[in-house]
C-alpha positions as CSV (number, residue, x, y, z in Angstrom):
1,M,-16.9,17.6,-4.8
2,K,-15.0,15.9,-7.2
3,T,-12.4,16.6,-9.5
4,K,-10.6,14.4,-12.1
5,N,-7.3,14.1,-13.2
6,T,-6.8,11.9,-16.2
7,G,-3.0,11.6,-16.0
8,K,-2.4,13.1,-19.3
9,K,-0.4,16.3,-17.7
10,K,2.5,15.2,-15.7
11,A,3.2,16.6,-12.3
12,A,5.8,19.1,-11.7
13,A,9.5,18.1,-11.8
14,T,11.4,17.7,-8.5
15,N,15.0,18.0,-7.4
16,H,17.6,15.9,-7.6
17,N,17.9,14.5,-3.7
18,H,13.8,14.0,-3.7
19,A,14.0,12.5,-7.2
20,V,16.4,9.8,-6.0
21,H,14.8,9.4,-2.8
22,L,11.4,8.6,-4.8
23,L,13.0,6.2,-7.1
24,R,15.0,4.3,-4.3
25,S,11.8,3.8,-2.3
26,M,10.0,2.5,-5.5
27,I,13.0,0.3,-6.4
28,R,13.2,-1.1,-2.6
29,I,9.5,-2.3,-3.0
30,R,10.1,-3.9,-6.4
31,R,13.3,-5.8,-5.4
32,L,11.5,-6.9,-2.3
33,E,8.5,-8.1,-3.9
34,D,11.0,-10.0,-6.6
35,K,13.0,-11.7,-3.8
36,C,9.5,-12.7,-2.1
37,A,8.4,-14.5,-5.2
38,E,11.6,-16.1,-5.2
39,L,11.8,-17.3,-1.9
40,Y,8.1,-18.6,-2.4
41,T,9.1,-20.8,-5.4
42,T,11.5,-22.5,-3.0
43,T,9.1,-22.9,-0.4
44,K,11.1,-20.6,2.2
45,I,7.6,-18.5,2.2
46,R,4.2,-20.4,2.3
47,G,0.4,-19.6,2.5
48,F,-1.2,-17.0,0.5
49,M,1.2,-13.9,-0.9
50,H,0.2,-11.1,-3.0
51,L,2.6,-9.1,-4.7
52,Y,2.7,-5.2,-5.4
53,D,4.7,-4.9,-8.5
54,G,3.5,-2.2,-10.7
55,E,1.7,0.0,-7.8
56,E,4.8,1.0,-6.3
57,A,4.3,4.7,-7.2
58,I,0.9,4.7,-5.0
59,A,2.6,3.6,-1.6
60,V,5.8,5.9,-2.2
61,G,3.6,8.8,-3.3
62,V,1.0,8.8,-0.6
63,L,3.6,8.1,2.5
64,E,5.3,11.2,1.4
65,A,2.2,13.1,2.5
66,L,2.0,11.7,5.8
67,T,3.7,12.0,9.3
68,Q,4.8,9.4,11.6
69,D,2.0,10.6,14.0
70,D,-0.6,9.6,11.2
71,A,-1.9,6.1,11.2
72,I,-1.9,3.6,8.3
73,V,-4.2,0.6,7.6
74,A,-3.5,-1.5,4.5
75,T,-4.8,-4.3,2.8
76,Y,-3.3,-7.8,2.4
77,R,-1.2,-6.4,-0.7
78,E,0.8,-4.4,2.1
79,H,4.6,-5.2,1.6
80,G,5.4,-2.1,0.2
81,H,3.2,0.2,2.5
82,A,4.9,-1.5,5.4
83,L,8.6,-1.3,3.9
84,I,8.3,2.7,3.4
85,R,6.4,3.4,6.5
86,G,9.6,2.1,8.4
87,L,9.4,-1.5,9.0
88,S,12.5,-3.3,7.9
89,A,12.6,-5.7,5.2
90,G,14.2,-8.2,7.8
91,S,11.4,-8.0,10.2
92,I,8.9,-8.4,6.9
93,L,10.7,-11.4,5.5
94,A,11.0,-13.1,9.0
95,E,7.4,-12.6,9.4
96,M,6.8,-14.2,6.1
97,Y,9.1,-17.1,6.9
98,G,7.1,-17.7,10.3
99,K,9.8,-16.6,12.5
100,Q,9.3,-15.0,15.9
101,E,11.3,-11.9,15.3
102,G,8.8,-10.9,12.6
103,C,6.9,-8.1,13.1
104,S,3.8,-10.2,14.0
105,R,5.9,-12.9,15.8
106,G,5.5,-15.1,12.7
107,R,1.9,-15.4,13.5
108,G,0.4,-13.2,10.8
109,G,2.6,-13.9,7.6
110,S,2.2,-12.0,4.4
111,M,-1.1,-10.5,4.7
112,H,-1.0,-9.5,8.4
113,L,2.3,-7.1,8.8
114,F,1.8,-4.9,11.7
115,D,3.7,-2.5,13.9
116,D,1.9,-0.4,16.8
117,K,5.0,1.8,17.3
118,L,5.1,3.1,13.7
119,R,1.0,3.2,13.8
120,F,1.1,0.6,11.1
121,Y,-2.3,-1.1,11.9
122,G,-2.3,-3.9,8.9
123,G,-2.3,-5.9,6.9
124,N,-6.1,-7.0,6.7
125,A,-6.8,-10.0,5.0
126,I,-10.7,-9.4,4.4
127,V,-11.6,-7.3,1.5
128,G,-12.6,-3.9,2.9
129,G,-11.8,-5.1,6.4
130,G,-9.8,-2.0,6.9
131,L,-12.1,0.5,6.3
132,P,-14.2,0.5,9.3
133,I,-10.8,0.2,11.4
134,A,-9.7,3.3,9.9
135,V,-12.9,5.2,10.5
136,G,-12.6,3.9,14.4
137,L,-8.9,5.2,14.7
138,A,-9.9,8.6,12.9
139,L,-13.0,9.2,15.5
140,A,-10.5,8.1,18.2
141,D,-8.4,10.8,17.1
142,K,-11.2,13.4,17.0
143,M,-12.6,12.6,20.0
144,Q,-9.1,13.2,21.8
145,Q,-8.8,16.4,19.7
146,K,-5.5,15.1,18.2
147,K,-4.6,16.6,14.9
148,R,-3.7,13.4,12.9
149,V,-4.6,11.7,9.6
150,T,-5.6,8.0,9.3
151,C,-4.7,6.8,5.9
152,C,-6.7,3.8,4.7
153,F,-5.6,1.8,1.4
154,F,-8.0,-0.7,-0.4
155,G,-8.6,-2.1,-3.8
156,D,-11.1,-1.4,-6.3
157,G,-12.9,-4.7,-5.2
158,A,-13.5,-3.2,-1.9
159,V,-15.9,-0.6,-3.2
160,A,-18.5,-3.6,-3.9
161,E,-18.3,-4.4,-0.2
162,G,-20.9,-3.1,2.5
163,E,-18.0,-1.6,4.6
164,F,-17.1,0.8,2.1
165,H,-20.5,2.4,1.7
166,E,-20.9,2.5,5.8
167,S,-17.2,3.7,6.2
168,M,-17.8,6.6,3.3
169,N,-21.2,7.7,5.2
170,L,-19.9,7.7,8.7
171,A,-16.7,9.4,7.8
172,A,-18.7,12.1,6.1
173,L,-21.3,12.2,8.7
174,W,-18.9,12.6,11.7
175,K,-16.4,14.7,9.8
176,L,-13.5,12.3,10.3
177,P,-9.8,12.9,9.2
178,V,-9.5,9.8,7.0
179,L,-7.6,9.5,3.9
180,F,-9.4,6.8,1.8
181,V,-6.7,5.6,-1.1
182,C,-8.4,3.3,-3.4
183,E,-5.6,1.4,-5.5
184,N,-7.7,0.6,-8.5
185,N,-6.1,-2.1,-10.4
186,L,-8.9,-2.7,-12.6
187,Y,-9.4,-6.3,-11.1
188,A,-11.0,-7.6,-7.9
189,M,-9.2,-10.8,-8.0
190,G,-9.8,-12.1,-11.4
191,T,-13.0,-10.2,-11.9
192,A,-12.5,-7.1,-14.2
193,L,-13.9,-3.8,-12.8
194,K,-16.2,-3.5,-16.0
195,Y,-17.9,-6.8,-15.0
196,S,-18.8,-5.9,-11.4
197,Q,-19.5,-2.2,-11.2
198,S,-22.4,-0.6,-13.4
199,N,-20.4,2.8,-12.7
200,M,-16.8,2.5,-13.0
201,D,-16.2,6.2,-11.5
202,L,-14.9,5.1,-8.1
203,A,-14.4,8.6,-7.1
204,G,-17.7,9.5,-8.0
205,K,-19.1,7.0,-5.6
206,A,-16.9,8.6,-2.6
207,A,-18.4,11.9,-3.8
208,S,-22.0,10.8,-3.6
209,Y,-21.4,10.5,0.2
210,D,-20.2,14.5,0.1
211,V,-16.5,13.1,0.5
212,A,-14.2,15.3,-1.7
213,S,-12.7,13.1,-4.1
214,V,-10.0,13.2,-7.1
215,A,-8.9,10.5,-9.5
216,V,-5.1,10.3,-10.4
217,D,-2.6,8.4,-12.3
218,G,-1.4,5.8,-10.1
219,M,1.5,4.8,-12.3
220,D,3.0,8.5,-11.8
221,V,4.9,8.9,-8.5
222,L,4.7,12.8,-8.7
223,A,1.4,13.1,-9.6
224,V,0.1,10.6,-6.9
225,E,2.5,12.6,-4.2
226,A,1.0,15.9,-5.3
227,A,-2.5,14.8,-5.1
228,A,-2.0,13.0,-1.6
229,Q,-0.3,16.4,-0.4
230,K,-3.4,18.3,-1.3
231,A,-5.7,15.6,-0.1
232,T,-3.8,15.7,3.3
233,E,-3.7,19.6,3.5
234,V,-7.6,19.7,3.2
235,I,-7.9,17.0,5.7
236,R,-5.8,18.6,8.2
237,F,-7.5,22.0,7.8
238,K,-11.2,21.0,7.5
239,G,-10.9,17.9,9.7
240,E,-12.9,15.8,7.0
241,P,-12.5,12.7,4.9
242,F,-10.9,12.6,1.3
243,F,-11.1,10.2,-1.4
244,L,-8.2,9.3,-3.6
245,E,-8.4,7.0,-6.5
246,C,-5.1,5.7,-8.0
247,Q,-5.6,4.2,-11.4
248,T,-3.1,1.5,-11.7
249,Y,-2.4,-2.1,-12.6
250,R,-0.6,-5.1,-11.0
251,F,1.8,-6.8,-13.0
252,R,1.8,-10.1,-11.3
253,A,-1.0,-12.3,-10.6
254,H,-3.7,-11.5,-8.0
255,S,-1.9,-14.0,-5.6
256,M,1.0,-16.8,-6.0
257,Y,-2.0,-19.1,-6.3
258,D,-3.6,-17.5,-9.3
259,A,-3.6,-19.0,-12.6
260,E,-4.5,-15.9,-14.1
261,L,-6.7,-16.7,-17.0
262,Y,-8.8,-13.6,-16.7
263,R,-6.4,-11.5,-18.7
264,T,-4.0,-11.7,-21.6
265,K,-0.4,-11.4,-21.7
266,A,-0.7,-8.7,-24.3
267,E,-2.6,-6.7,-22.1
268,V,-0.1,-7.1,-19.1
269,D,2.8,-6.3,-21.3
270,E,0.9,-3.1,-22.6
271,W,0.4,-1.9,-19.1
272,K,4.3,-2.8,-18.2
273,K,5.2,-0.2,-20.8
274,R,3.9,2.3,-18.0
275,C,6.0,0.7,-15.2
276,P,6.2,3.6,-12.7
277,I,9.8,2.7,-12.2
278,A,10.9,2.5,-15.6
279,T,9.1,5.8,-16.9
280,F,10.3,7.8,-13.9
281,T,13.8,6.6,-14.3
282,Q,14.0,7.8,-18.0
283,R,12.0,11.1,-17.2
284,L,14.7,11.8,-14.4
285,K,17.4,11.1,-16.9
286,N,15.9,13.1,-19.5
287,E,15.7,16.1,-17.2
288,G,19.1,15.8,-15.9
289,L,18.2,14.6,-12.5
290,L,19.4,11.1,-12.5
291,S,22.9,9.7,-13.5
292,D,23.8,6.3,-14.5
293,A,26.0,6.3,-11.6
294,D,23.2,7.2,-9.2
295,L,21.2,4.5,-10.7
296,E,23.9,2.1,-10.0
297,K,24.3,3.1,-6.4
298,I,20.6,2.9,-5.9
299,E,20.6,-0.8,-7.1
300,G,23.8,-1.8,-5.1
301,D,22.3,-0.5,-1.9
302,V,19.0,-2.0,-2.3
303,A,20.5,-5.4,-3.2
304,Q,22.7,-5.2,0.0
305,E,19.5,-4.4,2.2
306,I,17.7,-7.4,0.7
307,N,20.5,-9.9,0.7
308,E,20.8,-8.6,4.4
309,A,17.2,-9.1,5.1
310,V,17.1,-12.6,3.6
311,A,20.2,-13.6,5.9
312,F,18.4,-12.1,9.0
313,A,15.1,-14.1,8.3
314,E,17.2,-17.2,7.8
315,A,19.0,-16.8,11.1
316,C,15.7,-15.9,13.1
317,T,14.1,-18.6,15.3
318,W,11.0,-20.6,15.3
319,E,8.7,-20.1,18.2
320,P,8.9,-22.8,20.8
321,L,6.3,-25.3,20.6
322,E,5.3,-24.7,24.0
323,D,4.1,-21.1,23.2
324,L,1.9,-22.2,20.5
325,T,-1.3,-21.5,22.5
326,R,-0.3,-18.2,23.6
327,F,-2.3,-15.3,22.2
328,V,-5.1,-17.8,21.4
329,Y,-7.3,-17.1,24.4
330,S,-7.0,-14.3,26.9
331,E,-4.8,-15.1,30.0
332,R,-6.8,-12.6,32.0
333,R,-9.2,-14.1,34.7
334,M,-12.2,-12.8,36.0
335,S,-12.3,-12.3,39.8
């Protein structure tokens, strides 16, 4: 079964407290990403790094529908998912600095944020690599009769991978409680969707495996939240998978190394007019749900959080040289 949400009709308004919460969450992601880009240019952060600017409404909206007992499997563009899940900005930045107080002891970096206590299972550098992991986590929950949802984020590029089709098939065949969230930003690295997919109806691809699917405006946090709430209700009630396609756009290049020669500045600027933070802010002001004082407080609180996170990362320690071979091979010996 497939239904389409073209995004033309706005989701219902919310109350003041919830509105401020959603806006603050999106701003926290944006300001963290801005700081990451700044630190990268000063070589405080090195290696590969993929930023989430423009897609904040998806992480915030979807995670509103999840409980702390649900599992999350993310992509290599996962800073926003990790932050909203509950990983501190300090532990995230320390990880990107390569410090041992980072959430993955400084060994994972930007693409491998992880916290098993929060049931946040990556951060996966391989395109589509998180899909079979999510299927396995959901299968384990089903076998143990645990009423939990596993949420798996991935991009439109992953839909072209074999893991996508295998995971859809097994999730449907075994009736597994997985929420598949496709963050369709129209570009798989530097390849436009129209050049890589003969059928650009990604929700329809999931529906072909008999997985209930919905496409939603991924630039509208309330629309994403409403769709995710309905999806998780179906999953918890039926114990079956659900596919949510969030149609969005990334404002920055694919990665910090990307020369971005595959799209025009005019195209990016046109999409920036639909910025999920700016449009939501204006909407809330128009509806009397947000004051200038509210916005000033949010920005002030977030600025303080990010500054403290940077100070934490700067003060963290490097792993001792003698520990560099730890975790490379198992220390367990067979008797």
